[in-house]
PDB file of N, CA, C, O and CB in Angstrom:
ATOM      1  N   UNK A   1      15.699 -67.766 -26.564  1.00  0.00           N
ATOM      2  CA  UNK A   1      16.413 -66.895 -25.649  1.00  0.00           C
ATOM      3  C   UNK A   1      17.899 -67.197 -25.775  1.00  0.00           C
ATOM      4  O   UNK A   1      18.300 -68.357 -25.868  1.00  0.00           O
ATOM      5  CB  UNK A   1      15.918 -67.081 -24.182  1.00  0.00           C
ATOM      6  N   UNK A   2      18.701 -66.161 -25.779  1.00  0.00           N
ATOM      7  CA  UNK A   2      20.147 -66.322 -25.837  1.00  0.00           C
ATOM      8  C   UNK A   2      20.794 -65.385 -24.832  1.00  0.00           C
ATOM      9  O   UNK A   2      20.255 -64.322 -24.526  1.00  0.00           O
ATOM     10  CB  UNK A   2      20.680 -66.051 -27.265  1.00  0.00           C
ATOM     11  N   UNK A   3      21.950 -65.782 -24.320  1.00  0.00           N
ATOM     12  CA  UNK A   3      22.662 -64.963 -23.338  1.00  0.00           C
ATOM     13  C   UNK A   3      24.151 -64.970 -23.645  1.00  0.00           C
ATOM     14  O   UNK A   3      24.668 -65.897 -24.269  1.00  0.00           O
ATOM     15  CB  UNK A   3      22.405 -65.474 -21.901  1.00  0.00           C
ATOM     16  N   UNK A   4      24.832 -63.918 -23.195  1.00  0.00           N
ATOM     17  CA  UNK A   4      26.276 -63.823 -23.348  1.00  0.00           C
ATOM     18  C   UNK A   4      26.831 -62.890 -22.292  1.00  0.00           C
ATOM     19  O   UNK A   4      26.115 -62.041 -21.762  1.00  0.00           O
ATOM     20  CB  UNK A   4      26.654 -63.336 -24.761  1.00  0.00           C
ATOM     21  N   UNK A   5      28.124 -63.050 -21.984  1.00  0.00           N
ATOM     22  CA  UNK A   5      28.794 -62.206 -20.997  1.00  0.00           C
ATOM     23  C   UNK A   5      30.133 -61.783 -21.577  1.00  0.00           C
ATOM     24  O   UNK A   5      30.842 -62.593 -22.175  1.00  0.00           O
ATOM     25  CB  UNK A   5      28.979 -62.952 -19.628  1.00  0.00           C
ATOM     26  N   UNK A   6      30.477 -60.520 -21.400  1.00  0.00           N
ATOM     27  CA  UNK A   6      31.766 -60.036 -21.870  1.00  0.00           C
ATOM     28  C   UNK A   6      32.026 -58.633 -21.359  1.00  0.00           C
ATOM     29  O   UNK A   6      31.151 -58.015 -20.754  1.00  0.00           O
ATOM     30  CB  UNK A   6      31.831 -60.065 -23.394  1.00  0.00           C
ATOM     31  N   UNK A   7      33.210 -58.137 -21.596  1.00  0.00           N
ATOM     32  CA  UNK A   7      33.584 -56.763 -21.237  1.00  0.00           C
ATOM     33  C   UNK A   7      33.259 -55.889 -22.444  1.00  0.00           C
ATOM     34  O   UNK A   7      34.129 -55.619 -23.273  1.00  0.00           O
ATOM     35  CB  UNK A   7      35.122 -56.650 -20.832  1.00  0.00           C
ATOM     36  N   UNK A   8      32.013 -55.449 -22.539  1.00  0.00           N
ATOM     37  CA  UNK A   8      31.525 -54.754 -23.725  1.00  0.00           C
ATOM     38  C   UNK A   8      31.419 -53.255 -23.497  1.00  0.00           C
ATOM     39  O   UNK A   8      31.895 -52.477 -24.323  1.00  0.00           O
ATOM     40  CB  UNK A   8      30.177 -55.308 -24.138  1.00  0.00           C
ATOM     41  N   UNK A   9      30.812 -52.834 -22.403  1.00  0.00           N
ATOM     42  CA  UNK A   9      30.565 -51.414 -22.154  1.00  0.00           C
ATOM     43  C   UNK A   9      31.758 -50.761 -21.471  1.00  0.00           C
ATOM     44  O   UNK A   9      32.216 -49.703 -21.902  1.00  0.00           O
ATOM     45  CB  UNK A   9      29.311 -51.231 -21.301  1.00  0.00           C
ATOM     46  N   UNK A  10      32.263 -51.380 -20.414  1.00  0.00           N
ATOM     47  CA  UNK A  10      33.434 -50.875 -19.699  1.00  0.00           C
ATOM     48  C   UNK A  10      34.417 -52.021 -19.523  1.00  0.00           C
ATOM     49  O   UNK A  10      34.009 -53.160 -19.296  1.00  0.00           O
ATOM     50  CB  UNK A  10      33.039 -50.258 -18.318  1.00  0.00           C
ATOM     51  N   UNK A  11      35.679 -51.737 -19.622  1.00  0.00           N
ATOM     52  CA  UNK A  11      36.709 -52.769 -19.618  1.00  0.00           C
ATOM     53  C   UNK A  11      36.735 -53.702 -18.431  1.00  0.00           C
ATOM     54  O   UNK A  11      36.967 -54.899 -18.603  1.00  0.00           O
ATOM     55  CB  UNK A  11      37.991 -52.140 -19.712  1.00  0.00           C
ATOM     56  N   UNK A  12      36.503 -53.191 -17.220  1.00  0.00           N
ATOM     57  CA  UNK A  12      36.613 -54.031 -16.030  1.00  0.00           C
ATOM     58  C   UNK A  12      35.271 -54.562 -15.545  1.00  0.00           C
ATOM     59  O   UNK A  12      35.238 -55.401 -14.645  1.00  0.00           O
ATOM     60  CB  UNK A  12      37.269 -53.260 -14.925  1.00  0.00           C
ATOM     61  N   UNK A  13      34.184 -54.105 -16.106  1.00  0.00           N
ATOM     62  CA  UNK A  13      32.851 -54.499 -15.659  1.00  0.00           C
ATOM     63  C   UNK A  13      32.241 -55.468 -16.671  1.00  0.00           C
ATOM     64  O   UNK A  13      32.214 -55.194 -17.871  1.00  0.00           O
ATOM     65  CB  UNK A  13      31.938 -53.253 -15.469  1.00  0.00           C
ATOM     66  N   UNK A  14      31.758 -56.588 -16.176  1.00  0.00           N
ATOM     67  CA  UNK A  14      31.120 -57.554 -17.066  1.00  0.00           C
ATOM     68  C   UNK A  14      29.775 -57.019 -17.546  1.00  0.00           C
ATOM     69  O   UNK A  14      29.000 -56.453 -16.776  1.00  0.00           O
ATOM     70  CB  UNK A  14      30.937 -58.912 -16.357  1.00  0.00           C
ATOM     71  N   UNK A  15      29.525 -57.212 -18.814  1.00  0.00           N
ATOM     72  CA  UNK A  15      28.243 -56.846 -19.416  1.00  0.00           C
ATOM     73  C   UNK A  15      27.497 -58.132 -19.728  1.00  0.00           C
ATOM     74  O   UNK A  15      28.055 -59.050 -20.329  1.00  0.00           O
ATOM     75  CB  UNK A  15      28.436 -55.971 -20.708  1.00  0.00           C
ATOM     76  N   UNK A  16      26.254 -58.195 -19.327  1.00  0.00           N
ATOM     77  CA  UNK A  16      25.403 -59.344 -19.575  1.00  0.00           C
ATOM     78  C   UNK A  16      24.459 -58.990 -20.718  1.00  0.00           C
ATOM     79  O   UNK A  16      23.785 -57.961 -20.676  1.00  0.00           O
ATOM     80  CB  UNK A  16      24.614 -59.758 -18.290  1.00  0.00           C
ATOM     81  N   UNK A  17      24.412 -59.838 -21.732  1.00  0.00           N
ATOM     82  CA  UNK A  17      23.603 -59.580 -22.913  1.00  0.00           C
ATOM     83  C   UNK A  17      22.546 -60.675 -23.005  1.00  0.00           C
ATOM     84  O   UNK A  17      22.856 -61.861 -22.884  1.00  0.00           O
ATOM     85  CB  UNK A  17      24.483 -59.526 -24.211  1.00  0.00           C
ATOM     86  N   UNK A  18      21.298 -60.270 -23.218  1.00  0.00           N
ATOM     87  CA  UNK A  18      20.198 -61.227 -23.322  1.00  0.00           C
ATOM     88  C   UNK A  18      19.390 -60.936 -24.580  1.00  0.00           C
ATOM     89  O   UNK A  18      19.001 -59.796 -24.834  1.00  0.00           O
ATOM     90  CB  UNK A  18      19.290 -61.171 -22.063  1.00  0.00           C
ATOM     91  N   UNK A  19      19.147 -61.969 -25.353  1.00  0.00           N
ATOM     92  CA  UNK A  19      18.322 -61.834 -26.556  1.00  0.00           C
ATOM     93  C   UNK A  19      17.007 -62.555 -26.369  1.00  0.00           C
ATOM     94  O   UNK A  19      16.969 -63.675 -25.859  1.00  0.00           O
ATOM     95  CB  UNK A  19      19.055 -62.380 -27.788  1.00  0.00           C
ATOM     96  N   UNK A  20      15.937 -61.918 -26.779  1.00  0.00           N
ATOM     97  CA  UNK A  20      14.599 -62.488 -26.646  1.00  0.00           C
ATOM     98  C   UNK A  20      13.852 -62.296 -27.967  1.00  0.00           C
ATOM     99  O   UNK A  20      13.319 -61.215 -28.219  1.00  0.00           O
ATOM    100  CB  UNK A  20      13.818 -61.828 -25.457  1.00  0.00           C
ATOM    101  N   UNK A  21      13.807 -63.323 -28.809  1.00  0.00           N
ATOM    102  CA  UNK A  21      13.229 -63.164 -30.140  1.00  0.00           C
ATOM    103  C   UNK A  21      11.715 -62.930 -30.177  1.00  0.00           C
ATOM    104  O   UNK A  21      11.188 -62.529 -31.215  1.00  0.00           O
ATOM    105  CB  UNK A  21      13.541 -64.362 -30.937  1.00  0.00           C
ATOM    106  N   UNK A  22      11.015 -63.167 -29.086  1.00  0.00           N
ATOM    107  CA  UNK A  22       9.553 -62.969 -29.096  1.00  0.00           C
ATOM    108  C   UNK A  22       9.108 -61.726 -28.325  1.00  0.00           C
ATOM    109  O   UNK A  22       7.909 -61.494 -28.170  1.00  0.00           O
ATOM    110  CB  UNK A  22       8.867 -64.189 -28.510  1.00  0.00           C
ATOM    111  N   UNK A  23      10.050 -60.932 -27.845  1.00  0.00           N
ATOM    112  CA  UNK A  23       9.689 -59.693 -27.133  1.00  0.00           C
ATOM    113  C   UNK A  23       9.159 -58.657 -28.124  1.00  0.00           C
ATOM    114  O   UNK A  23       9.360 -58.767 -29.333  1.00  0.00           O
ATOM    115  CB  UNK A  23      10.914 -59.121 -26.356  1.00  0.00           C
ATOM    116  N   UNK A  24       8.489 -57.664 -27.585  1.00  0.00           N
ATOM    117  CA  UNK A  24       7.999 -56.525 -28.369  1.00  0.00           C
ATOM    118  C   UNK A  24       7.123 -56.981 -29.541  1.00  0.00           C
ATOM    119  O   UNK A  24       7.349 -56.595 -30.688  1.00  0.00           O
ATOM    120  CB  UNK A  24       9.179 -55.698 -28.893  1.00  0.00           C
ATOM    121  N   UNK A  25       6.127 -57.804 -29.231  1.00  0.00           N
ATOM    122  CA  UNK A  25       5.164 -58.300 -30.213  1.00  0.00           C
ATOM    123  C   UNK A  25       5.841 -59.019 -31.384  1.00  0.00           C
ATOM    124  O   UNK A  25       5.536 -58.770 -32.550  1.00  0.00           O
ATOM    125  CB  UNK A  25       4.323 -57.150 -30.736  1.00  0.00           C
ATOM    126  N   UNK A  26       6.774 -59.921 -31.034  1.00  0.00           N
ATOM    127  CA  UNK A  26       7.514 -60.769 -31.977  1.00  0.00           C
ATOM    128  C   UNK A  26       8.509 -60.030 -32.852  1.00  0.00           C
ATOM    129  O   UNK A  26       8.956 -60.581 -33.858  1.00  0.00           O
ATOM    130  CB  UNK A  26       6.557 -61.480 -32.848  1.00  0.00           C
ATOM    131  N   UNK A  27       8.874 -58.791 -32.502  1.00  0.00           N
ATOM    132  CA  UNK A  27       9.936 -58.100 -33.227  1.00  0.00           C
ATOM    133  C   UNK A  27      11.310 -58.570 -32.747  1.00  0.00           C
ATOM    134  O   UNK A  27      12.274 -58.541 -33.511  1.00  0.00           O
ATOM    135  CB  UNK A  27       9.802 -56.575 -33.055  1.00  0.00           C
ATOM    136  N   UNK A  28      11.405 -58.997 -31.507  1.00  0.00           N
ATOM    137  CA  UNK A  28      12.667 -59.434 -30.917  1.00  0.00           C
ATOM    138  C   UNK A  28      13.398 -58.275 -30.270  1.00  0.00           C
ATOM    139  O   UNK A  28      13.251 -57.121 -30.672  1.00  0.00           O
ATOM    140  CB  UNK A  28      13.551 -60.084 -31.971  1.00  0.00           C
ATOM    141  N   UNK A  29      14.185 -58.603 -29.263  1.00  0.00           N
ATOM    142  CA  UNK A  29      14.901 -57.558 -28.533  1.00  0.00           C
ATOM    143  C   UNK A  29      16.191 -58.127 -27.949  1.00  0.00           C
ATOM    144  O   UNK A  29      16.243 -59.289 -27.544  1.00  0.00           O
ATOM    145  CB  UNK A  29      14.013 -56.963 -27.411  1.00  0.00           C
ATOM    146  N   UNK A  30      17.236 -57.288 -27.911  1.00  0.00           N
ATOM    147  CA  UNK A  30      18.503 -57.624 -27.265  1.00  0.00           C
ATOM    148  C   UNK A  30      18.755 -56.549 -26.215  1.00  0.00           C
ATOM    149  O   UNK A  30      18.717 -55.357 -26.522  1.00  0.00           O
ATOM    150  CB  UNK A  30      19.698 -57.715 -28.309  1.00  0.00           C
ATOM    151  N   UNK A  31      19.013 -56.967 -24.971  1.00  0.00           N
ATOM    152  CA  UNK A  31      19.213 -56.044 -23.858  1.00  0.00           C
ATOM    153  C   UNK A  31      20.602 -56.225 -23.266  1.00  0.00           C
ATOM    154  O   UNK A  31      21.109 -57.343 -23.175  1.00  0.00           O
ATOM    155  CB  UNK A  31      18.139 -56.254 -22.778  1.00  0.00           C
ATOM    156  N   UNK A  32      21.217 -55.105 -22.862  1.00  0.00           N
ATOM    157  CA  UNK A  32      22.545 -55.095 -22.261  1.00  0.00           C
ATOM    158  C   UNK A  32      22.423 -54.626 -20.815  1.00  0.00           C
ATOM    159  O   UNK A  32      21.839 -53.578 -20.540  1.00  0.00           O
ATOM    160  CB  UNK A  32      23.520 -54.181 -23.065  1.00  0.00           C
ATOM    161  N   UNK A  33      22.982 -55.414 -19.891  1.00  0.00           N
ATOM    162  CA  UNK A  33      22.913 -55.119 -18.456  1.00  0.00           C
ATOM    163  C   UNK A  33      24.320 -55.092 -17.868  1.00  0.00           C
ATOM    164  O   UNK A  33      25.219 -55.776 -18.358  1.00  0.00           O
ATOM    165  CB  UNK A  33      22.034 -56.167 -17.716  1.00  0.00           C
ATOM    166  N   UNK A  34      24.506 -54.295 -16.813  1.00  0.00           N
ATOM    167  CA  UNK A  34      25.737 -54.334 -16.009  1.00  0.00           C
ATOM    168  C   UNK A  34      25.326 -54.519 -14.561  1.00  0.00           C
ATOM    169  O   UNK A  34      24.206 -54.181 -14.177  1.00  0.00           O
ATOM    170  CB  UNK A  34      26.605 -53.024 -16.194  1.00  0.00           C
ATOM    171  N   UNK A  35      26.242 -55.061 -13.752  1.00  0.00           N
ATOM    172  CA  UNK A  35      25.954 -55.271 -12.338  1.00  0.00           C
ATOM    173  C   UNK A  35      25.979 -53.935 -11.609  1.00  0.00           C
ATOM    174  O   UNK A  35      26.892 -53.131 -11.793  1.00  0.00           O
ATOM    175  CB  UNK A  35      26.968 -56.256 -11.708  1.00  0.00           C
ATOM    176  N   UNK A  36      24.974 -53.710 -10.786  1.00  0.00           N
ATOM    177  CA  UNK A  36      24.882 -52.479 -10.001  1.00  0.00           C
ATOM    178  C   UNK A  36      26.022 -52.436  -9.001  1.00  0.00           C
ATOM    179  O   UNK A  36      26.413 -53.468  -8.456  1.00  0.00           O
ATOM    180  CB  UNK A  36      23.516 -52.379  -9.275  1.00  0.00           C
ATOM    181  N   UNK A  37      26.554 -51.255  -8.759  1.00  0.00           N
ATOM    182  CA  UNK A  37      27.667 -51.124  -7.819  1.00  0.00           C
ATOM    183  C   UNK A  37      27.227 -51.506  -6.411  1.00  0.00           C
ATOM    184  O   UNK A  37      26.212 -51.030  -5.901  1.00  0.00           O
ATOM    185  CB  UNK A  37      28.222 -49.689  -7.832  1.00  0.00           C
ATOM    186  N   UNK A  38      28.015 -52.373  -5.807  1.00  0.00           N
ATOM    187  CA  UNK A  38      27.754 -52.770  -4.431  1.00  0.00           C
ATOM    188  C   UNK A  38      26.550 -53.660  -4.252  1.00  0.00           C
ATOM    189  O   UNK A  38      26.060 -53.805  -3.132  1.00  0.00           O
ATOM    190  CB  UNK A  38      27.586 -51.576  -3.601  1.00  0.00           C
ATOM    191  N   UNK A  39      26.055 -54.258  -5.314  1.00  0.00           N
ATOM    192  CA  UNK A  39      24.874 -55.094  -5.169  1.00  0.00           C
ATOM    193  C   UNK A  39      24.900 -56.288  -6.100  1.00  0.00           C
ATOM    194  O   UNK A  39      25.843 -56.482  -6.866  1.00  0.00           O
ATOM    195  CB  UNK A  39      23.634 -54.285  -5.419  1.00  0.00           C
ATOM    196  N   UNK A  40      23.860 -57.073  -6.019  1.00  0.00           N
ATOM    197  CA  UNK A  40      23.736 -58.261  -6.855  1.00  0.00           C
ATOM    198  C   UNK A  40      22.747 -58.069  -7.997  1.00  0.00           C
ATOM    199  O   UNK A  40      22.530 -58.985  -8.790  1.00  0.00           O
ATOM    200  CB  UNK A  40      23.317 -59.440  -6.013  1.00  0.00           C
ATOM    201  N   UNK A  41      22.151 -56.896  -8.086  1.00  0.00           N
ATOM    202  CA  UNK A  41      21.153 -56.641  -9.125  1.00  0.00           C
ATOM    203  C   UNK A  41      21.821 -56.161 -10.409  1.00  0.00           C
ATOM    204  O   UNK A  41      22.920 -55.605 -10.388  1.00  0.00           O
ATOM    205  CB  UNK A  41      20.125 -55.605  -8.644  1.00  0.00           C
ATOM    206  N   UNK A  42      21.136 -56.388 -11.518  1.00  0.00           N
ATOM    207  CA  UNK A  42      21.615 -55.919 -12.812  1.00  0.00           C
ATOM    208  C   UNK A  42      20.853 -54.666 -13.217  1.00  0.00           C
ATOM    209  O   UNK A  42      19.647 -54.561 -12.996  1.00  0.00           O
ATOM    210  CB  UNK A  42      21.466 -57.017 -13.887  1.00  0.00           C
ATOM    211  N   UNK A  43      21.570 -53.717 -13.813  1.00  0.00           N
ATOM    212  CA  UNK A  43      20.946 -52.484 -14.301  1.00  0.00           C
ATOM    213  C   UNK A  43      20.905 -52.530 -15.826  1.00  0.00           C
ATOM    214  O   UNK A  43      21.909 -52.822 -16.475  1.00  0.00           O
ATOM    215  CB  UNK A  43      21.724 -51.216 -13.801  1.00  0.00           C
ATOM    216  N   UNK A  44      19.748 -52.242 -16.385  1.00  0.00           N
ATOM    217  CA  UNK A  44      19.597 -52.192 -17.832  1.00  0.00           C
ATOM    218  C   UNK A  44      20.325 -50.969 -18.371  1.00  0.00           C
ATOM    219  O   UNK A  44      20.083 -49.852 -17.914  1.00  0.00           O
ATOM    220  CB  UNK A  44      18.103 -52.163 -18.233  1.00  0.00           C
ATOM    221  N   UNK A  45      21.216 -51.171 -19.343  1.00  0.00           N
ATOM    222  CA  UNK A  45      21.959 -50.069 -19.942  1.00  0.00           C
ATOM    223  C   UNK A  45      21.296 -49.585 -21.229  1.00  0.00           C
ATOM    224  O   UNK A  45      21.074 -48.387 -21.400  1.00  0.00           O
ATOM    225  CB  UNK A  45      23.398 -50.493 -20.221  1.00  0.00           C
ATOM    226  N   UNK A  46      20.982 -50.508 -22.130  1.00  0.00           N
ATOM    227  CA  UNK A  46      20.257 -50.150 -23.350  1.00  0.00           C
ATOM    228  C   UNK A  46      19.715 -51.398 -24.017  1.00  0.00           C
ATOM    229  O   UNK A  46      20.120 -52.516 -23.699  1.00  0.00           O
ATOM    230  CB  UNK A  46      21.165 -49.377 -24.322  1.00  0.00           C
ATOM    231  N   UNK A  47      18.793 -51.195 -24.946  1.00  0.00           N
ATOM    232  CA  UNK A  47      18.178 -52.303 -25.684  1.00  0.00           C
ATOM    233  C   UNK A  47      18.154 -51.986 -27.173  1.00  0.00           C
ATOM    234  O   UNK A  47      18.146 -50.826 -27.588  1.00  0.00           O
ATOM    235  CB  UNK A  47      16.743 -52.582 -25.169  1.00  0.00           C
ATOM    236  N   UNK A  48      18.144 -53.042 -27.951  1.00  0.00           N
ATOM    237  CA  UNK A  48      17.928 -52.947 -29.396  1.00  0.00           C
ATOM    238  C   UNK A  48      16.692 -53.766 -29.719  1.00  0.00           C
ATOM    239  O   UNK A  48      16.526 -54.870 -29.200  1.00  0.00           O
ATOM    240  CB  UNK A  48      19.182 -53.451 -30.213  1.00  0.00           C
ATOM    241  N   UNK A  49      15.831 -53.244 -30.561  1.00  0.00           N
ATOM    242  CA  UNK A  49      14.598 -53.929 -30.964  1.00  0.00           C
ATOM    243  C   UNK A  49      14.655 -54.221 -32.447  1.00  0.00           C
ATOM    244  O   UNK A  49      15.075 -53.378 -33.241  1.00  0.00           O
ATOM    245  CB  UNK A  49      13.344 -53.083 -30.624  1.00  0.00           C
ATOM    246  N   UNK A  50      14.228 -55.429 -32.823  1.00  0.00           N
ATOM    247  CA  UNK A  50      14.180 -55.802 -34.235  1.00  0.00           C
ATOM    248  C   UNK A  50      13.172 -54.963 -34.993  1.00  0.00           C
ATOM    249  O   UNK A  50      12.351 -54.269 -34.394  1.00  0.00           O
ATOM    250  CB  UNK A  50      13.842 -57.276 -34.384  1.00  0.00           C
ATOM    251  N   UNK A  51      13.237 -55.029 -36.322  1.00  0.00           N
ATOM    252  CA  UNK A  51      12.363 -54.201 -37.153  1.00  0.00           C
ATOM    253  C   UNK A  51      11.341 -54.984 -37.958  1.00  0.00           C
ATOM    254  O   UNK A  51      10.464 -54.392 -38.587  1.00  0.00           O
ATOM    255  CB  UNK A  51      13.186 -53.391 -38.082  1.00  0.00           C
ATOM    256  N   UNK A  52      11.443 -56.315 -37.946  1.00  0.00           N
ATOM    257  CA  UNK A  52      10.517 -57.124 -38.739  1.00  0.00           C
ATOM    258  C   UNK A  52       9.922 -58.226 -37.872  1.00  0.00           C
ATOM    259  O   UNK A  52      10.650 -58.905 -37.148  1.00  0.00           O
ATOM    260  CB  UNK A  52      11.230 -57.730 -39.971  1.00  0.00           C
ATOM    261  N   UNK A  53       8.630 -58.405 -37.937  1.00  0.00           N
ATOM    262  CA  UNK A  53       7.948 -59.423 -37.142  1.00  0.00           C
ATOM    263  C   UNK A  53       8.461 -60.808 -37.530  1.00  0.00           C
ATOM    264  O   UNK A  53       8.618 -61.120 -38.710  1.00  0.00           O
ATOM    265  CB  UNK A  53       6.411 -59.336 -37.336  1.00  0.00           C
ATOM    266  N   UNK A  54       8.717 -61.628 -36.518  1.00  0.00           N
ATOM    267  CA  UNK A  54       9.150 -63.023 -36.662  1.00  0.00           C
ATOM    268  C   UNK A  54      10.469 -63.160 -37.415  1.00  0.00           C
ATOM    269  O   UNK A  54      10.698 -64.174 -38.073  1.00  0.00           O
ATOM    270  CB  UNK A  54       8.083 -63.821 -37.374  1.00  0.00           C
ATOM    271  N   UNK A  55      11.347 -62.149 -37.329  1.00  0.00           N
ATOM    272  CA  UNK A  55      12.650 -62.227 -38.015  1.00  0.00           C
ATOM    273  C   UNK A  55      13.672 -63.037 -37.225  1.00  0.00           C
ATOM    274  O   UNK A  55      14.717 -63.404 -37.763  1.00  0.00           O
ATOM    275  CB  UNK A  55      13.198 -60.825 -38.261  1.00  0.00           C
ATOM    276  N   UNK A  56      13.383 -63.321 -35.959  1.00  0.00           N
ATOM    277  CA  UNK A  56      14.320 -64.065 -35.123  1.00  0.00           C
ATOM    278  C   UNK A  56      15.367 -63.179 -34.467  1.00  0.00           C
ATOM    279  O   UNK A  56      16.364 -63.681 -33.950  1.00  0.00           O
ATOM    280  CB  UNK A  56      15.002 -65.119 -35.942  1.00  0.00           C
ATOM    281  N   UNK A  57      15.155 -61.860 -34.481  1.00  0.00           N
ATOM    282  CA  UNK A  57      16.110 -60.942 -33.866  1.00  0.00           C
ATOM    283  C   UNK A  57      16.260 -61.273 -32.388  1.00  0.00           C
ATOM    284  O   UNK A  57      15.267 -61.327 -31.663  1.00  0.00           O
ATOM    285  CB  UNK A  57      15.662 -59.472 -34.051  1.00  0.00           C
ATOM    286  N   UNK A  58      17.482 -61.494 -31.936  1.00  0.00           N
ATOM    287  CA  UNK A  58      17.747 -61.858 -30.548  1.00  0.00           C
ATOM    288  C   UNK A  58      17.793 -63.351 -30.307  1.00  0.00           C
ATOM    289  O   UNK A  58      18.046 -63.783 -29.183  1.00  0.00           O
ATOM    290  CB  UNK A  58      16.716 -61.257 -29.670  1.00  0.00           C
ATOM    291  N   UNK A  59      17.556 -64.149 -31.335  1.00  0.00           N
ATOM    292  CA  UNK A  59      17.527 -65.604 -31.179  1.00  0.00           C
ATOM    293  C   UNK A  59      18.899 -66.158 -30.830  1.00  0.00           C
ATOM    294  O   UNK A  59      19.006 -67.090 -30.033  1.00  0.00           O
ATOM    295  CB  UNK A  59      17.013 -66.262 -32.452  1.00  0.00           C
ATOM    296  N   UNK A  60      19.951 -65.596 -31.418  1.00  0.00           N
ATOM    297  CA  UNK A  60      21.297 -66.099 -31.210  1.00  0.00           C
ATOM    298  C   UNK A  60      22.253 -64.932 -31.001  1.00  0.00           C
ATOM    299  O   UNK A  60      22.140 -63.910 -31.679  1.00  0.00           O
ATOM    300  CB  UNK A  60      21.749 -66.969 -32.400  1.00  0.00           C
ATOM    301  N   UNK A  61      23.193 -65.074 -30.068  1.00  0.00           N
ATOM    302  CA  UNK A  61      24.187 -64.043 -29.772  1.00  0.00           C
ATOM    303  C   UNK A  61      25.582 -64.652 -29.790  1.00  0.00           C
ATOM    304  O   UNK A  61      25.768 -65.828 -29.478  1.00  0.00           O
ATOM    305  CB  UNK A  61      23.903 -63.380 -28.403  1.00  0.00           C
ATOM    306  N   UNK A  62      26.550 -63.837 -30.159  1.00  0.00           N
ATOM    307  CA  UNK A  62      27.948 -64.213 -30.046  1.00  0.00           C
ATOM    308  C   UNK A  62      28.688 -63.061 -29.378  1.00  0.00           C
ATOM    309  O   UNK A  62      28.556 -61.912 -29.800  1.00  0.00           O
ATOM    310  CB  UNK A  62      28.564 -64.555 -31.444  1.00  0.00           C
ATOM    311  N   UNK A  63      29.453 -63.354 -28.352  1.00  0.00           N
ATOM    312  CA  UNK A  63      30.271 -62.348 -27.672  1.00  0.00           C
ATOM    313  C   UNK A  63      31.721 -62.796 -27.829  1.00  0.00           C
ATOM    314  O   UNK A  63      32.100 -63.870 -27.363  1.00  0.00           O
ATOM    315  CB  UNK A  63      29.867 -62.184 -26.136  1.00  0.00           C
ATOM    316  N   UNK A  64      32.535 -61.958 -28.496  1.00  0.00           N
ATOM    317  CA  UNK A  64      33.933 -62.326 -28.744  1.00  0.00           C
ATOM    318  C   UNK A  64      34.787 -61.077 -28.920  1.00  0.00           C
ATOM    319  O   UNK A  64      34.294 -60.020 -29.314  1.00  0.00           O
ATOM    320  CB  UNK A  64      34.047 -63.230 -29.991  1.00  0.00           C
ATOM    321  N   UNK A  65      36.068 -61.217 -28.622  1.00  0.00           N
ATOM    322  CA  UNK A  65      37.050 -60.156 -28.853  1.00  0.00           C
ATOM    323  C   UNK A  65      37.715 -60.465 -30.197  1.00  0.00           C
ATOM    324  O   UNK A  65      38.680 -61.226 -30.257  1.00  0.00           O
ATOM    325  CB  UNK A  65      38.121 -60.065 -27.668  1.00  0.00           C
ATOM    326  N   UNK A  66      37.204 -59.882 -31.249  1.00  0.00           N
ATOM    327  CA  UNK A  66      37.652 -60.217 -32.595  1.00  0.00           C
ATOM    328  C   UNK A  66      39.046 -59.695 -32.935  1.00  0.00           C
ATOM    329  O   UNK A  66      39.751 -60.314 -33.733  1.00  0.00           O
ATOM    330  CB  UNK A  66      36.678 -59.683 -33.585  1.00  0.00           C
ATOM    331  N   UNK A  67      39.458 -58.577 -32.350  1.00  0.00           N
ATOM    332  CA  UNK A  67      40.742 -57.993 -32.725  1.00  0.00           C
ATOM    333  C   UNK A  67      41.759 -57.960 -31.577  1.00  0.00           C
ATOM    334  O   UNK A  67      42.749 -57.233 -31.656  1.00  0.00           O
ATOM    335  CB  UNK A  67      40.524 -56.598 -33.236  1.00  0.00           C
ATOM    336  N   UNK A  68      41.531 -58.726 -30.532  1.00  0.00           N
ATOM    337  CA  UNK A  68      42.456 -58.881 -29.399  1.00  0.00           C
ATOM    338  C   UNK A  68      42.799 -57.572 -28.700  1.00  0.00           C
ATOM    339  O   UNK A  68      43.924 -57.398 -28.230  1.00  0.00           O
ATOM    340  CB  UNK A  68      43.724 -59.527 -29.870  1.00  0.00           C
ATOM    341  N   UNK A  69      41.833 -56.639 -28.626  1.00  0.00           N
ATOM    342  CA  UNK A  69      42.087 -55.369 -27.941  1.00  0.00           C
ATOM    343  C   UNK A  69      41.573 -55.373 -26.499  1.00  0.00           C
ATOM    344  O   UNK A  69      41.649 -54.351 -25.817  1.00  0.00           O
ATOM    345  CB  UNK A  69      41.441 -54.227 -28.713  1.00  0.00           C
ATOM    346  N   UNK A  70      41.054 -56.505 -26.028  1.00  0.00           N
ATOM    347  CA  UNK A  70      40.556 -56.612 -24.665  1.00  0.00           C
ATOM    348  C   UNK A  70      39.088 -56.260 -24.512  1.00  0.00           C
ATOM    349  O   UNK A  70      38.544 -56.372 -23.413  1.00  0.00           O
ATOM    350  CB  UNK A  70      41.357 -55.743 -23.780  1.00  0.00           C
ATOM    351  N   UNK A  71      38.431 -55.835 -25.590  1.00  0.00           N
ATOM    352  CA  UNK A  71      37.010 -55.494 -25.559  1.00  0.00           C
ATOM    353  C   UNK A  71      36.238 -56.553 -26.337  1.00  0.00           C
ATOM    354  O   UNK A  71      36.635 -56.938 -27.437  1.00  0.00           O
ATOM    355  CB  UNK A  71      36.756 -54.070 -26.150  1.00  0.00           C
ATOM    356  N   UNK A  72      35.147 -57.016 -25.767  1.00  0.00           N
ATOM    357  CA  UNK A  72      34.294 -57.983 -26.446  1.00  0.00           C
ATOM    358  C   UNK A  72      33.237 -57.275 -27.270  1.00  0.00           C
ATOM    359  O   UNK A  72      32.836 -56.157 -26.947  1.00  0.00           O
ATOM    360  CB  UNK A  72      33.638 -58.925 -25.439  1.00  0.00           C
ATOM    361  N   UNK A  73      32.794 -57.910 -28.312  1.00  0.00           N
ATOM    362  CA  UNK A  73      31.754 -57.382 -29.187  1.00  0.00           C
ATOM    363  C   UNK A  73      30.603 -58.371 -29.212  1.00  0.00           C
ATOM    364  O   UNK A  73      30.816 -59.584 -29.240  1.00  0.00           O
ATOM    365  CB  UNK A  73      32.298 -57.118 -30.625  1.00  0.00           C
ATOM    366  N   UNK A  74      29.379 -57.847 -29.201  1.00  0.00           N
ATOM    367  CA  UNK A  74      28.210 -58.718 -29.226  1.00  0.00           C
ATOM    368  C   UNK A  74      27.436 -58.496 -30.502  1.00  0.00           C
ATOM    369  O   UNK A  74      26.408 -59.138 -30.719  1.00  0.00           O
ATOM    370  CB  UNK A  74      27.314 -58.475 -28.006  1.00  0.00           C
TER     371      UNK A  74
END
């Protein structure tokens, strides 16, 4: 399992990224969440699923602003 936080989807809202390499019958999955307005719950925005069994998709994540534009990339 891997996690990361950054301004990925919207500039002022933190995006929480979670990778789970054993989800979806060992294909792996990465999910992006944002905090719900006025609450403490997270809302799922979108997911990516790996394409090969046991490939380790979602095992490791990096969140960084590579070009100093204020947006993070995962």
